[in-house]
N, CA, C and O of each residue as an XYZ file, in Angstrom:
468
protein
N      55.024      8.517   -192.245
C      55.477      7.169   -192.505
C      56.643      6.847   -191.562
O      57.588      7.627   -191.442
N      56.565      5.709   -190.908
C      57.604      5.299   -189.975
C      58.627      4.433   -190.716
O      58.378      3.261   -190.998
N      59.765      5.022   -191.019
C      60.793      4.320   -191.780
C      61.451      3.200   -190.973
O      61.938      2.230   -191.552
N      61.470      3.322   -189.666
C      62.062      2.264   -188.851
C      61.272      0.959   -188.988
O      61.858     -0.118   -189.099
N      59.945      1.061   -188.980
C      59.114     -0.135   -189.119
C      59.335     -0.768   -190.496
O      59.400     -1.991   -190.617
N      59.448      0.057   -191.516
C      59.727     -0.460   -192.861
C      61.075     -1.178   -192.872
O      61.195     -2.272   -193.425
N      62.080     -0.567   -192.266
C      63.417     -1.175   -192.230
C      63.401     -2.488   -191.460
O      64.004     -3.465   -191.904
N      62.723     -2.531   -190.313
C      62.621     -3.780   -189.547
C      61.965     -4.870   -190.383
O      62.441     -6.005   -190.415
N      60.887     -4.529   -191.051
C      60.144     -5.514   -191.844
C      60.980     -6.055   -192.998
O      61.026     -7.264   -193.224
N      61.632     -5.169   -193.716
C      62.465     -5.602   -194.841
C      63.644     -6.424   -194.333
O      63.964     -7.469   -194.900
N      64.286     -5.961   -193.274
C      65.442     -6.666   -192.708
C      65.063     -8.085   -192.299
O      65.744     -9.041   -192.669
N      63.987     -8.226   -191.541
C      63.585     -9.562   -191.095
C      63.193    -10.448   -192.268
O      63.578    -11.616   -192.319
N      62.437     -9.907   -193.203
C      62.017    -10.700   -194.357
C      63.181    -11.198   -195.187
O      63.249    -12.379   -195.526
N      64.095    -10.302   -195.516
C      65.244    -10.680   -196.343
C      66.170    -11.617   -195.578
O      66.658    -12.597   -196.140
N      66.413    -11.330   -194.317
C      67.309    -12.167   -193.519
C      66.756    -13.579   -193.366
O      67.482    -14.556   -193.546
N      65.484    -13.686   -193.037
C      64.885    -15.016   -192.883
C      64.897    -15.779   -194.205
O      65.262    -16.954   -194.237
N      64.505    -15.127   -195.287
C      64.483    -15.793   -196.591
C      65.883    -16.239   -197.007
O      66.063    -17.362   -197.477
N      66.862    -15.371   -196.839
C      68.234    -15.692   -197.217
C      68.790    -16.832   -196.368
O      69.436    -17.741   -196.891
N      68.544    -16.785   -195.074
C      69.039    -17.824   -194.177
C      68.424    -19.177   -194.508
O      69.130    -20.185   -194.540
N      67.126    -19.211   -194.752
C      66.457    -20.474   -195.083
C      66.937    -20.992   -196.437
O      67.199    -22.186   -196.581
N      67.054    -20.116   -197.424
C      67.524    -20.537   -198.751
C      68.922    -21.141   -198.673
O      69.163    -22.226   -199.203
N      69.838    -20.444   -198.018
C      71.214    -20.935   -197.912
C      71.256    -22.217   -197.085
O      71.970    -23.154   -197.442
N      70.503    -22.274   -195.987
C      70.473    -23.471   -195.151
C      69.989    -24.695   -195.909
O      70.588    -25.766   -195.807
N      68.917    -24.547   -196.664
C      68.400    -25.676   -197.451
C      69.395    -26.109   -198.516
O      69.574    -27.302   -198.761
N      70.034    -25.144   -199.142
C      71.013    -25.462   -200.175
C      72.200    -26.226   -199.588
O      72.640    -27.227   -200.154
N      72.710    -25.758   -198.467
C      73.827    -26.448   -197.818
C      73.417    -27.830   -197.340
O      74.189    -28.781   -197.460
N      72.219    -27.952   -196.802
C      71.716    -29.236   -196.312
C      71.622    -30.238   -197.462
O      72.074    -31.376   -197.342
N      71.040    -29.812   -198.557
C      70.828    -30.693   -199.707
C      72.155    -31.081   -200.361
O      72.369    -32.250   -200.681
N      73.031    -30.123   -200.556
C      74.275    -30.386   -201.279
C      75.379    -30.953   -200.399
O      76.353    -31.500   -200.917
N      75.253    -30.836   -199.096
C      76.284    -31.348   -198.198
C      76.177    -32.828   -197.912
O      77.119    -33.433   -197.400
N      75.039    -33.421   -198.235
C      74.825    -34.842   -197.952
C      75.880    -35.735   -198.584
O      76.424    -36.622   -197.927
N      76.164    -35.506   -199.836
C      77.126    -36.349   -200.556
C      78.501    -36.254   -199.903
O      79.184    -37.263   -199.728
N      78.894    -35.061   -199.552
C      80.191    -34.854   -198.920
C      80.245    -35.542   -197.553
O      81.252    -36.159   -197.207
N      79.168    -35.436   -196.780
C      79.139    -36.079   -195.466
C      79.150    -37.599   -195.589
O      79.777    -38.279   -194.777
N      78.469    -38.132   -196.585
C      78.512    -39.586   -196.805
C      79.945    -40.048   -197.055
O      80.364    -41.096   -196.564
N      80.681    -39.267   -197.814
C      82.069    -39.621   -198.096
C      82.904    -39.583   -196.820
O      83.710    -40.481   -196.578
N      82.716    -38.558   -196.011
C      83.472    -38.442   -194.762
C      83.173    -39.608   -193.825
O      84.066    -40.122   -193.152
N      81.903    -40.018   -193.791
C      81.493    -41.093   -192.887
C      81.450    -42.448   -193.585
O      80.704    -43.335   -193.169
N      82.239    -42.614   -194.639
C      82.438    -43.890   -195.337
C      81.134    -44.550   -195.758
O      80.961    -45.756   -195.581
N      80.227    -43.775   -196.308
C      78.980    -44.324   -196.824
C      77.921    -44.597   -195.781
O      76.853    -45.109   -196.116
N      78.182    -44.269   -194.520
C      77.185    -44.474   -193.461
C      76.102    -43.406   -193.611
O      76.217    -42.305   -193.073
N      75.053    -43.751   -194.349
C      74.004    -42.801   -194.695
C      73.282    -42.275   -193.464
O      72.977    -41.085   -193.383
N      73.008    -43.146   -192.514
C      72.285    -42.736   -191.306
C      73.078    -41.700   -190.510
O      72.518    -40.697   -190.068
N      74.358    -41.933   -190.329
C      75.201    -40.991   -189.594
C      75.352    -39.680   -190.367
O      75.295    -38.602   -189.775
N      75.543    -39.765   -191.673
C      75.694    -38.560   -192.490
C      74.440    -37.694   -192.429
O      74.538    -36.474   -192.295
N      73.268    -38.309   -192.526
C      72.019    -37.540   -192.466
C      71.803    -36.941   -191.084
O      71.311    -35.819   -190.962
N      72.164    -37.678   -190.051
C      72.019    -37.169   -188.689
C      72.911    -35.951   -188.466
O      72.463    -34.942   -187.920
N      74.162    -36.042   -188.883
C      75.087    -34.916   -188.742
C      74.612    -33.737   -189.584
O      74.700    -32.589   -189.147
N      74.112    -34.007   -190.781
C      73.613    -32.949   -191.659
C      72.454    -32.204   -190.999
O      72.392    -30.977   -191.064
N      71.546    -32.929   -190.371
C      70.406    -32.295   -189.690
C      70.863    -31.477   -188.485
O      70.356    -30.382   -188.244
N      71.815    -32.009   -187.736
C      72.332    -31.268   -186.583
C      73.044    -29.990   -187.019
O      72.906    -28.949   -186.377
N      73.798    -30.071   -188.100
C      74.454    -28.872   -188.630
C      73.431    -27.833   -189.076
O      73.635    -26.636   -188.875
N      72.341    -28.281   -189.675
C      71.304    -27.355   -190.126
C      70.644    -26.652   -188.945
O      70.407    -25.445   -188.992
N      70.349    -27.401   -187.891
C      69.745    -26.794   -186.699
C      70.694    -25.767   -186.091
O      70.274    -24.658   -185.760
N      71.961    -26.122   -185.941
C      72.937    -25.177   -185.402
C      73.087    -23.949   -186.276
O      73.204    -22.832   -185.773
N      73.085    -24.152   -187.569
C      73.180    -23.050   -188.530
C      72.011    -22.091   -188.351
O      72.201    -20.877   -188.279
N      70.795    -22.641   -188.278
C      69.615    -21.788   -188.097
C      69.659    -21.054   -186.759
O      69.348    -19.864   -186.697
N      70.035    -21.739   -185.704
C      70.081    -21.096   -184.386
C      71.072    -19.938   -184.362
O      70.755    -18.855   -183.869
N      72.250    -20.161   -184.885
C      73.263    -19.102   -184.877
C      72.829    -17.923   -185.740
O      72.899    -16.774   -185.303
N      72.388    -18.197   -186.946
C      72.054    -17.105   -187.863
C      70.790    -16.365   -187.473
O      70.755    -15.136   -187.531
N      69.756    -17.082   -187.080
C      68.524    -16.405   -186.662
C      68.761    -15.632   -185.365
O      68.266    -14.518   -185.198
N      69.512    -16.226   -184.461
C      69.820    -15.536   -183.214
C      70.580    -14.251   -183.450
O      70.263    -13.217   -182.862
N      71.586    -14.312   -184.313
C      72.343    -13.094   -184.601
C      71.489    -12.069   -185.334
O      71.594    -10.872   -185.068
N      70.655    -12.521   -186.244
C      69.798    -11.594   -186.995
C      68.858    -10.843   -186.060
O      68.672     -9.635   -186.203
N      68.270    -11.547   -185.114
C      67.362    -10.893   -184.164
C      68.152     -9.987   -183.223
O      67.718     -8.875   -182.922
N      69.301    -10.456   -182.762
C      70.151     -9.657   -181.884
C      70.588     -8.359   -182.570
O      70.656     -7.309   -181.932
N      70.876     -8.436   -183.846
C      71.389     -7.306   -184.614
C      70.274     -6.411   -185.161
O      70.559     -5.441   -185.864
N      69.035     -6.712   -184.855
C      67.914     -6.003   -185.465
C      67.779     -4.566   -184.992
O      67.297     -3.723   -185.749
N      68.176     -4.265   -183.802
C      67.985     -2.921   -183.259
C      68.642     -1.868   -184.144
O      69.799     -1.995   -184.546
N      67.878     -0.838   -184.431
C      68.388      0.299   -185.195
C      68.491      1.461   -184.222
O      67.492      1.876   -183.635
N      69.689      1.983   -184.053
C      69.944      2.972   -183.017
C      69.397      4.363   -183.268
O      69.300      5.158   -182.333
N      69.041      4.675   -184.485
C      68.577      6.028   -184.781
C      67.195      5.988   -185.412
O      66.765      4.966   -185.945
N      66.516      7.115   -185.340
C      65.225      7.253   -186.015
C      65.498      7.677   -187.447
O      66.103      8.722   -187.690
N      65.056      6.874   -188.384
C      65.316      7.167   -189.792
C      64.274      8.142   -190.331
O      63.084      8.037   -190.036
N      64.748      9.073   -191.114
C      63.888     10.143   -191.625
C      63.512      9.986   -193.090
O      62.543     10.594   -193.544
N      64.271      9.169   -193.847
C      63.980      9.065   -195.277
C      64.415      7.705   -195.822
O      65.035      6.901   -195.126
N      64.069      7.476   -197.085
C      64.357      6.191   -197.721
C      65.859      5.940   -197.859
O      66.294      4.790   -197.816
N      66.644      6.980   -198.022
C      68.092      6.811   -198.145
C      68.668      6.215   -196.867
O      69.499      5.309   -196.927
N      68.242      6.706   -195.728
C      68.726      6.163   -194.458
C      68.303      4.707   -194.295
O      69.073      3.896   -193.779
N      67.095      4.366   -194.725
C      66.635      2.977   -194.664
C      67.563      2.091   -195.489
O      67.991      1.037   -195.020
N      67.873      2.506   -196.700
C      68.746      1.717   -197.575
C      70.149      1.575   -196.993
O      70.750      0.504   -197.086
N      70.675      2.634   -196.397
C      72.017      2.577   -195.819
C      72.068      1.613   -194.640
O      72.991      0.805   -194.532
N      71.086      1.698   -193.764
C      71.052      0.804   -192.603
C      70.856     -0.637   -193.049
O      71.538     -1.538   -192.560
N      69.924     -0.860   -193.977
C      69.666     -2.218   -194.457
C      70.878     -2.810   -195.165
O      71.192     -3.984   -194.973
N      71.554     -2.022   -195.972
C      72.712     -2.554   -196.684
C      73.807     -2.967   -195.708
O      74.461     -3.991   -195.907
N      74.011     -2.189   -194.667
C      75.017     -2.542   -193.667
C      74.622     -3.821   -192.924
O      75.415     -4.757   -192.823
N      73.403     -3.851   -192.412
C      72.966     -4.990   -191.604
C      72.875     -6.274   -192.430
O      73.287     -7.336   -191.965
N      72.343     -6.188   -193.643
C      72.263     -7.372   -194.493
C      73.650     -7.805   -194.955
O      73.906     -9.000   -195.100
N      74.533     -6.862   -195.185
C      75.905     -7.202   -195.552
C      76.607     -7.995   -194.464
O      77.335     -8.945   -194.753
N      76.391     -7.609   -193.221
C      76.987     -8.340   -192.096
C      76.449     -9.767   -192.051
O      77.215    -10.712   -191.866
N      75.139     -9.928   -192.217
C      74.538    -11.268   -192.202
C      75.115    -12.122   -193.333
O      75.452    -13.285   -193.115
N      75.230    -11.563   -194.522
C      75.762    -12.311   -195.661
C      77.215    -12.708   -195.412
O      77.611    -13.826   -195.740
N      78.005    -11.821   -194.845
C      79.394    -12.161   -194.514
C      79.463    -13.286   -193.489
O      80.296    -14.184   -193.614
N      78.610    -13.248   -192.492
C      78.587    -14.309   -191.480
C      78.220    -15.646   -192.115
O      78.830    -16.668   -191.801
N      77.229    -15.647   -193.004
C      76.848    -16.881   -193.694
C      78.028    -17.441   -194.485
O      78.286    -18.644   -194.450
N      78.737    -16.578   -195.191
C      79.889    -17.018   -195.968
C      81.015    -17.550   -195.099
O      81.610    -18.579   -195.415
N      81.309    -16.864   -194.018
C      82.369    -17.302   -193.104
C      82.023    -18.647   -192.487
O      82.877    -19.528   -192.395
N      80.775    -18.809   -192.064
C      80.360    -20.099   -191.493
C      80.494    -21.220   -192.516
O      80.930    -22.322   -192.181
N      80.125    -20.946   -193.743
C      80.211    -21.961   -194.792
C      81.664    -22.390   -195.004
O      81.958    -23.585   -195.034
N      82.568    -21.428   -195.151
C      83.960    -21.778   -195.383
C      84.600    -22.439   -194.164
O      85.466    -23.300   -194.319
N      84.195    -22.058   -192.970
C      84.707    -22.719   -191.770
C      84.270    -24.184   -191.749
O      85.079    -25.073   -191.485
N      82.995    -24.432   -192.026
C      82.506    -25.813   -192.063
C      83.225    -26.624   -193.135
O      83.600    -27.773   -192.899
N      83.417    -26.037   -194.304
C      84.121    -26.748   -195.373
C      85.553    -27.074   -194.950
O      86.044    -28.168   -195.227
N      86.219    -26.149   -194.290
C      87.582    -26.377   -193.812
C      87.614    -27.548   -192.833
O      88.474    -28.423   -192.938
N      86.685    -27.565   -191.889
C      86.633    -28.650   -190.902
C      86.376    -29.984   -191.587
O      87.027    -30.979   -191.267
N      85.443    -30.017   -192.518
C      85.129    -31.273   -193.200
C      86.285    -31.756   -194.067
O      86.546    -32.957   -194.128
N      86.973    -30.856   -194.730
C      88.137    -31.265   -195.517
C      89.229    -31.822   -194.610
O      89.893    -32.796   -194.966
N      89.418    -31.215   -193.447
C      90.402    -31.739   -192.494
C      90.005    -33.140   -192.027
O      90.848    -34.034   -191.946
N      88.721    -33.328   -191.721
C      88.248    -34.651   -191.310
C      88.466    -35.679   -192.417
O      88.927    -36.792   -192.167
N      88.134    -35.296   -193.616
C      88.271    -36.213   -194.752
C      89.736    -36.563   -194.988
O      90.067    -37.730   -195.196
N      90.606    -35.577   -194.958
C      92.032    -35.834   -195.169
C      92.616    -36.694   -194.060
O      93.455    -37.557   -194.319
N      92.180    -36.465   -192.829
C      92.662    -37.274   -191.709
C      92.232    -38.724   -191.868
O      93.012    -39.642   -191.612
N      90.998    -38.927   -192.288
C      90.503    -40.282   -192.506
C      91.290    -40.974   -193.616
O      91.598    -42.161   -193.506
N      91.615    -40.251   -194.673
C      92.356    -40.840   -195.783
C      93.786    -41.188   -195.379
O      94.355    -42.145   -195.903
N      94.376    -40.432   -194.461
C      95.726    -40.740   -193.992
C      95.760    -42.034   -193.191
O      96.712    -42.806   -193.297
N      94.729    -42.272   -192.393
C      94.712    -43.442   -191.524
C      94.185    -44.690   -192.217
O      94.280    -45.784   -191.662
N      93.642    -44.554   -193.396
C      93.109    -45.734   -194.110
C      93.969    -46.121   -195.267
O      93.663    -47.086   -195.967
């Protein structure tokens, strides 16, 4: 049994599913916040939301594929779990950091708009 192939398959499946789930959730729930930032301009808010989603997918999928290489030949299920937990943990941390960075930027934009109005 080739444990590397199993690890690649599980890694790609979980990473893709997690990235799509989080992306859709952020896209759906971020609309209201973007409408507020853009003063009810629905067209602009939806356009920015779609652009953010595309950028999110490009960054996360690109990093997931880039990070896919496993440097060693795995001999057992324990090694598969250790490698997967590390690699998936990194992806989850990146998703969280990106989310909080975006929220920080949007809060700054919103606060700046409120100061000038």
